TIMI-2910 file (N, C-alpha, C, CB; in pm, 1 decimal, decimal comma, always signed):
<rs>
+----------+----------+----------+----------+----------+----------+----------+----------+----------+----------+----------+----------+------+
!      n_x !      n_y !      n_z !     ca_x !     ca_y !     ca_z !      c_x !      c_y !      c_z !     cb_x !     cb_y !     cb_z ! resn !
+----------+----------+----------+----------+----------+----------+----------+----------+----------+----------+----------+----------+------+
!  +2037,9 !   -662,2 !    +29,7 !  +2004,8 !   -580,0 !    -39,2 !  +2032,9 !   -453,4 !   +108,3 !  +1849,3 !   -618,9 !   -120,2 !  Unk !
!  +2156,8 !   -320,4 !   +103,0 !  +2149,3 !   -258,5 !   +182,5 !  +2101,8 !   -154,1 !   +159,0 !  +2227,6 !   -256,8 !   +227,9 !  Unk !
!  +1985,0 !    -75,9 !   +255,0 !  +1908,4 !    +42,7 !   +212,3 !  +1957,7 !   +168,0 !   +368,5 !  +1699,1 !    -15,0 !   +193,6 !  Unk !
!  +1997,1 !   +279,4 !   +306,3 !  +1966,2 !   +359,0 !   +399,2 !  +1896,9 !   +477,1 !   +326,3 !  +2083,9 !   +391,1 !   +480,5 !  Unk !
!  +1816,2 !   +541,5 !   +470,4 !  +1734,5 !   +653,8 !   +390,7 !  +1774,4 !   +774,4 !   +439,9 !  +1578,3 !   +647,5 !   +402,4 !  Unk !
!  +1797,4 !   +911,0 !   +400,1 !  +1871,9 !  +1006,0 !   +473,2 !  +1744,1 !  +1087,1 !   +438,4 !  +2037,1 !  +1055,4 !   +427,7 !  Unk !
!  +1672,1 !  +1136,2 !   +600,9 !  +1563,1 !  +1203,7 !   +594,8 !  +1549,7 !  +1320,0 !   +692,8 !  +1465,7 !  +1116,5 !   +607,0 !  Unk !
!  +1453,8 !  +1356,6 !   +710,2 !  +1413,0 !  +1456,4 !   +853,9 !  +1261,5 !  +1420,1 !   +932,4 !  +1395,8 !  +1640,9 !   +796,5 !  Unk !
!  +1289,5 !  +1461,5 !  +1042,6 !  +1145,6 !  +1477,5 !  +1123,6 !  +1049,5 !  +1521,0 !  +1048,6 !  +1143,3 !  +1571,5 !  +1237,7 !  Unk !
!  +1084,3 !  +1661,8 !  +1018,7 !   +946,1 !  +1754,1 !   +915,0 !   +923,6 !  +1726,0 !   +824,6 !   +945,4 !  +1881,0 !   +870,2 !  Unk !
!   +984,3 !  +1647,0 !   +737,4 !  +1003,8 !  +1616,7 !   +603,8 !   +815,6 !  +1514,6 !   +551,4 !  +1186,9 !  +1502,2 !   +601,0 !  Unk !
!   +763,6 !  +1571,3 !   +479,1 !   +619,7 !  +1464,2 !   +506,6 !   +667,0 !  +1345,6 !   +339,3 !   +389,0 !  +1600,3 !   +483,8 !  Unk !
!   +752,6 !  +1420,8 !   +264,9 !   +808,5 !  +1297,2 !   +160,4 !   +872,7 !  +1164,6 !   +219,6 !   +928,7 !  +1357,0 !    +65,9 !  Unk !
!   +960,4 !  +1229,2 !   +319,3 !  +1012,0 !  +1120,8 !   +390,3 !   +929,1 !  +1033,3 !   +457,5 !  +1092,4 !  +1161,1 !   +473,0 !  Unk !
!   +798,5 !  +1078,0 !   +527,8 !   +728,6 !   +967,6 !   +598,6 !   +694,9 !   +890,7 !   +510,2 !   +618,4 !   +996,5 !   +677,0 !  Unk !
!   +631,2 !   +925,4 !   +366,1 !   +594,0 !   +874,0 !   +274,1 !   +684,5 !   +711,9 !   +254,7 !   +605,0 !   +985,2 !   +170,0 !  Unk !
!   +808,0 !   +749,7 !   +283,2 !   +904,9 !   +690,1 !   +212,1 !   +890,1 !   +607,5 !   +298,1 !  +1032,0 !   +743,3 !   +177,1 !  Unk !
!   +909,8 !   +632,0 !   +406,8 !   +930,8 !   +556,4 !   +543,8 !   +829,5 !   +450,1 !   +556,7 !   +918,3 !   +653,4 !   +672,3 !  Unk !
!   +682,6 !   +454,0 !   +547,1 !   +582,5 !   +444,1 !   +542,3 !   +601,9 !   +276,0 !   +402,4 !   +511,7 !   +611,6 !   +516,0 !  Unk !
!   +625,5 !   +326,3 !   +295,5 !   +641,2 !   +219,1 !   +134,6 !   +772,1 !   +102,5 !   +215,9 !   +739,5 !   +351,5 !    -71,8 !  Unk !
!   +897,8 !   +190,2 !   +256,7 !   +939,0 !    +35,9 !   +282,9 !   +884,4 !    -60,3 !   +414,8 !  +1095,9 !    +40,2 !   +298,8 !  Unk !
!   +790,2 !    +48,2 !   +515,0 !   +792,3 !    -20,1 !   +659,9 !   +708,2 !   -160,7 !   +569,2 !   +684,2 !    +87,0 !   +826,4 !  Unk !
!   +605,6 !    -93,5 !   +463,4 !   +485,9 !   -183,7 !   +409,2 !   +529,8 !   -319,7 !   +355,7 !   +409,0 !   -110,2 !   +289,5 !  Unk !
!   +627,3 !   -321,7 !   +311,3 !   +709,1 !   -402,1 !   +264,2 !   +835,0 !   -472,6 !   +338,3 !   +741,5 !   -339,7 !   +172,1 !  Unk !
!   +875,4 !   -465,1 !   +459,6 !   +938,7 !   -488,8 !   +519,4 !  +1062,6 !   -481,9 !   +475,7 !   +904,0 !   -565,2 !   +557,3 !  Unk !
!  +1088,4 !   -370,3 !   +434,5 !  +1235,9 !   -380,8 !   +405,0 !  +1371,8 !   -305,5 !   +500,8 !  +1239,1 !   -321,8 !   +263,5 !  Unk !
!  +1460,6 !   -367,7 !   +549,9 !  +1538,8 !   -292,2 !   +659,5 !  +1589,0 !   -197,1 !   +603,1 !  +1641,6 !   -358,5 !   +731,1 !  Unk !
!  +1598,9 !   -101,4 !   +689,9 !  +1699,4 !    +44,1 !   +641,5 !  +1755,4 !   +136,3 !   +755,4 !  +1603,6 !   +159,4 !   +546,0 !  Unk !
!  +1874,9 !   +163,9 !   +758,5 !  +1931,8 !   +272,8 !   +810,7 !  +1883,6 !   +363,5 !   +787,0 !  +2032,9 !   +292,5 !   +792,4 !  Unk !
!  +1860,3 !   +461,6 !   +859,2 !  +1762,5 !   +620,9 !   +876,4 !  +1874,5 !   +719,2 !   +921,9 !  +1614,0 !   +621,1 !  +1021,6 !  Unk !
!  +1909,3 !   +809,8 !   +808,1 !  +1986,0 !   +907,0 !   +876,0 !  +1942,5 !  +1021,5 !   +849,7 !  +2113,4 !   +905,8 !   +852,9 !  Unk !
!  +1921,7 !  +1125,6 !   +983,9 !  +1899,1 !  +1247,3 !   +991,9 !  +1959,5 !  +1320,9 !   +882,8 !  +1934,5 !  +1288,3 !  +1107,9 !  Unk !
!  +1919,5 !  +1367,4 !   +792,2 !  +2025,2 !  +1535,2 !   +726,6 !  +2043,1 !  +1616,7 !   +826,6 !  +1946,8 !  +1654,9 !   +602,6 !  Unk !
!  +1978,4 !  +1653,9 !   +938,9 !  +2006,2 !  +1785,5 !  +1019,6 !  +2157,9 !  +1773,2 !  +1089,6 !  +1880,5 !  +1806,9 !  +1145,8 !  Unk !
!  +2166,6 !  +1574,9 !  +1039,2 !  +2345,0 !  +1618,8 !  +1104,2 !  +2445,1 !  +1557,7 !  +1013,5 !  +2392,3 !  +1544,8 !  +1279,3 !  Unk !
!  +2394,9 !  +1613,4 !   +877,6 !  +2494,6 !  +1554,6 !   +773,7 !  +2536,0 !  +1684,1 !   +653,8 !  +2409,3 !  +1406,6 !   +690,1 !  Unk !
!  +2381,5 !  +1773,8 !   +664,9 !  +2428,8 !  +1915,1 !   +549,9 !  +2360,5 !  +1845,4 !   +440,9 !  +2629,1 !  +1957,1 !   +506,4 !  Unk !
!  +2290,1 !  +1782,8 !   +432,4 !  +2245,0 !  +1746,2 !   +274,5 !  +2118,7 !  +1813,3 !   +330,3 !  +2237,9 !  +1558,3 !   +199,1 !  Unk !
!  +2076,6 !  +1848,9 !   +164,4 !  +1905,2 !  +1909,6 !   +200,4 !  +1840,0 !  +1855,5 !   +103,2 !  +1866,1 !  +2084,1 !   +196,4 !  Unk !
!  +1888,8 !  +1790,5 !    -10,5 !  +1780,7 !  +1686,2 !    -78,8 !  +1666,3 !  +1552,3 !    -35,7 !  +1860,7 !  +1626,7 !   -155,7 !  Unk !
!  +1579,8 !  +1553,4 !     -6,0 !  +1536,1 !  +1470,2 !    +58,2 !  +1405,9 !  +1443,1 !    +15,0 !  +1550,6 !  +1497,4 !   +174,2 !  Unk !
!  +1353,9 !  +1294,9 !    +49,5 !  +1418,4 !  +1173,4 !    +81,2 !  +1506,7 !  +1148,4 !     +3,3 !  +1347,4 !  +1072,3 !    +88,4 !  Unk !
!  +1640,6 !  +1041,8 !    +31,5 !  +1738,7 !  +1031,8 !    -65,1 !  +1757,4 !   +863,4 !    -27,0 !  +1881,4 !  +1149,4 !    -45,4 !  Unk !
!  +1714,2 !   +750,9 !    -77,4 !  +1757,8 !   +658,8 !    -79,9 !  +1912,8 !   +632,4 !   -157,6 !  +1657,4 !   +603,3 !   -115,8 !  Unk !
!  +1996,6 !   +515,8 !   -113,2 !  +2118,3 !   +441,3 !   -110,7 !  +2083,9 !   +342,7 !    -98,9 !  +2209,7 !   +461,3 !    -30,7 !  Unk !
!  +2063,0 !   +249,8 !   -220,3 !  +2030,1 !    +94,2 !   -233,4 !  +2170,8 !    +41,7 !   -296,3 !  +1882,4 !    +57,0 !   -344,4 !  Unk !
!  +2278,0 !    -20,5 !   -217,3 !  +2369,2 !   -110,7 !   -263,4 !  +2463,8 !     +7,1 !   -333,6 !  +2301,3 !   -237,7 !   -363,9 !  Unk !
!  +2488,1 !    +94,6 !   -231,5 !  +2565,9 !   +207,6 !   -302,9 !  +2508,1 !   +319,5 !   -394,5 !  +2655,2 !   +145,7 !   -382,7 !  Unk !
!  +2400,7 !   +305,1 !   -427,5 !  +2351,9 !   +367,5 !   -555,4 !  +2266,7 !   +476,6 !   -509,1 !  +2272,0 !   +267,3 !   -653,1 !  Unk !
!  +2273,9 !   +592,5 !   -542,5 !  +2181,9 !   +688,8 !   -477,5 !  +2040,7 !   +700,2 !   -557,0 !  +2254,8 !   +833,4 !   -470,7 !  Unk !
!  +1941,1 !   +718,7 !   -466,5 !  +1827,3 !   +750,2 !   -541,2 !  +1742,3 !   +831,6 !   -488,7 !  +1763,5 !   +652,3 !   -573,7 !  Unk !
!  +1671,5 !   +925,6 !   -595,6 !  +1577,1 !   +990,1 !   -539,9 !  +1418,3 !   +911,6 !   -556,3 !  +1590,0 !  +1129,7 !   -602,2 !  Unk !
!  +1384,9 !   +919,4 !   -445,6 !  +1266,7 !   +832,5 !   -446,1 !  +1067,0 !   +887,7 !   -523,1 !  +1268,5 !   +805,7 !   -265,5 !  Unk !
!  +1122,8 !  +1031,3 !   -521,5 !  +1030,9 !  +1109,9 !   -559,0 !  +1063,7 !  +1208,1 !   -650,7 !   +981,4 !  +1157,7 !   -463,1 !  Unk !
!   +933,5 !  +1273,8 !   -690,2 !   +959,3 !  +1386,6 !   -839,3 !   +888,3 !  +1502,7 !   -777,9 !   +870,9 !  +1335,4 !  -1021,3 !  Unk !
!   +947,9 !  +1640,3 !   -759,8 !   +850,4 !  +1778,6 !   -721,8 !   +728,2 !  +1762,0 !   -847,6 !   +958,9 !  +1964,9 !   -740,1 !  Unk !
!   +589,7 !  +1756,8 !   -771,7 !   +468,9 !  +1788,3 !   -846,9 !   +419,8 !  +1662,9 !   -851,0 !   +482,5 !  +1855,4 !   -984,7 !  Unk !
!   +523,9 !  +1544,5 !   -861,1 !   +416,8 !  +1398,5 !   -852,5 !   +449,9 !  +1339,9 !   -761,9 !   +412,3 !  +1289,1 !   -961,3 !  Unk !
!   +504,9 !  +1369,3 !   -644,6 !   +500,0 !  +1267,0 !   -531,7 !   +616,6 !  +1095,7 !   -523,4 !   +326,4 !  +1224,6 !   -546,5 !  Unk !
!   +586,3 !  +1025,2 !   -459,9 !   +653,5 !   +894,5 !   -449,3 !   +614,5 !   +851,6 !   -524,8 !   +652,6 !   +816,4 !   -356,1 !  Unk !
!   +759,7 !   +788,7 !   -602,4 !   +743,0 !   +736,6 !   -734,5 !   +722,6 !   +575,0 !   -696,2 !   +880,5 !   +774,9 !   -839,8 !  Unk !
!   +614,4 !   +524,9 !   -629,8 !   +577,2 !   +406,3 !   -605,3 !   +601,7 !   +288,7 !   -703,8 !   +458,0 !   +420,3 !   -580,7 !  Unk !
!   +520,6 !   +307,6 !   -817,3 !   +580,0 !   +203,7 !   -910,5 !   +753,4 !   +206,1 !   -967,9 !   +483,9 !   +217,5 !  -1038,1 !  Unk !
!   +793,8 !   +267,5 !   -962,0 !   +923,0 !   +312,8 !  -1002,2 !   +998,4 !   +226,7 !   -885,0 !   +944,8 !   +491,0 !  -1003,6 !  Unk !
!   +979,4 !   +269,3 !   -743,1 !  +1045,0 !   +205,6 !   -651,1 !  +1047,2 !    +74,1 !   -645,6 !  +1012,6 !   +241,4 !   -552,5 !  Unk !
!   +917,1 !    +23,1 !   -650,3 !   +865,2 !   -130,7 !   -659,3 !   +977,4 !   -195,5 !   -747,8 !   +699,2 !   -150,4 !   -736,7 !  Unk !
!   +990,1 !   -165,3 !   -863,8 !  +1026,6 !   -244,9 !   -953,2 !  +1180,0 !   -235,8 !   -919,3 !   +975,3 !   -207,8 !  -1095,4 !  Unk !
!  +1290,7 !   -124,5 !   -898,7 !  +1393,0 !    -78,7 !   -863,6 !  +1419,2 !   -219,6 !   -731,8 !  +1372,9 !    +96,7 !   -824,1 !  Unk !
!  +1363,7 !   -201,7 !   -621,5 !  +1395,5 !   -276,8 !   -500,9 !  +1333,9 !   -406,1 !   -490,8 !  +1360,5 !   -204,4 !   -386,9 !  Unk !
!  +1300,4 !   -481,5 !   -637,7 !  +1282,0 !   -582,2 !   -651,3 !  +1138,5 !   -645,4 !   -616,0 !  +1374,9 !   -620,4 !   -600,9 !  Unk !
!  +1015,4 !   -519,9 !   -561,5 !   +905,2 !   -586,3 !   -510,6 !   +811,5 !   -645,4 !   -633,3 !   +828,1 !   -485,5 !   -417,0 !  Unk !
!   +829,2 !   -591,7 !   -748,1 !   +737,4 !   -640,4 !   -871,4 !   +831,0 !   -684,0 !   -982,8 !   +634,3 !   -517,7 !   -931,1 !  Unk !
!   +819,9 !   -711,0 !  -1099,7 !   +865,4 !   -737,6 !  -1220,2 !   +897,6 !   -949,1 !  -1226,8 !  +1021,2 !   -617,4 !  -1234,0 !  Unk !
+----------+----------+----------+----------+----------+----------+----------+----------+----------+----------+----------+----------+------+
</rs>
């Protein structure tokens, strides 16, 4: 599985996404959006599919992401 995280150092939701990936020992490549022009962060690209790992007002989607990344089920 190939994971890319689009993030920024100042983004609290990005820190949560990093911790989630690290906790599950999932290797990923991180791209700082300050160099890309993207603004909706954090964003993950998993095997070419763009995924929004959080929902405004709800926070990080732990269960959804665990299932999507094959950590449960």
